[in-house]
N, C-alpha and C positions, 0 to 999 in steps of 0.2 A: 462362787466366783472368788478367786484369790486376789488379794490386793497387797502388793509388796511395796514397802517403803525403801528397801534396799535390796538390790539383786544379790544372789548368792556369790557371784564372782567378785562384786565390790566388797562384800563382807569378808571374803577370804583374803582379799588384798589388804585389808586393814587388821588382819589377825595378829600382827605383832604389836599393836598399840597397847600400852599399859593401862589406858583408861577405858578400854573396850571390854564389856562383859556380855557374853551371850548366854541367854537363859532359855532353857528347854522347858516348855510347859506341858509336854506330853506325859502320859502315865509312866510310872517308874519302869515298867516292863519294857516299854518301847525305848526308853533312855538306855537301859542296860543292854539292850540288843544292839543299838548303834546310836551315836550322837555326834554332833560337831565337836571338833577338838576344843578342849578347855571349857565346854559348855557346862553351866551349872543347872542342876535339876531343881525346878521350882514348880511342881505340878499344881499347887493350890491357888495360883495367882488369879485365875478366872472364877473361883468358887464363891466369891463374896457377892451377895445379892444386894443391890442398893434399893431399898424400899422407900427412902426419903431423899429426894434430890434437893432439898432445902439446905441451908447452911449447916444445920446440925448433922444431917445425914452425910453430907460431903465431908464434914470434919471427921465423922466416924470412919468413913472410907479411907481418908488420909491416914488415920491412926492405924487401921488394920493393915494397909499396904506398907506403911513405914515399919511396922513391926515385922511383917513378913520379909521385906527386903533387908532389914537390919539383921535378922537371923541368918540371912544368906550371905552376910558380910558386906553388903552394899552401904555406902556412905551418902550417896546422893551426888557425888562428884564424878561418877562414871558415865560413860555413854553406853546405854543398855539396848540390846537388840533381843527381842522375844521371838521365839519361833515355836510352832506347834505341828508342823508337817514336814 
């Protein structure tokens, strides 16, 4: 079952926003074949396995995601939309 938080038409209507970043989480091959305009490729975002849901584990998750997003050029001030299909 697919659950959308934003419909594709609504996303395209916002495509001119400076604070909007679209992240493609599919494999590199799929991204190279076709992707949404200006989408960034970030295929490893779902690869981290949380084994500890306590404060220390969540802090580690925060660190891993902050590093991953930082390498992609994100500062935390953007509105980010992830897509995988």
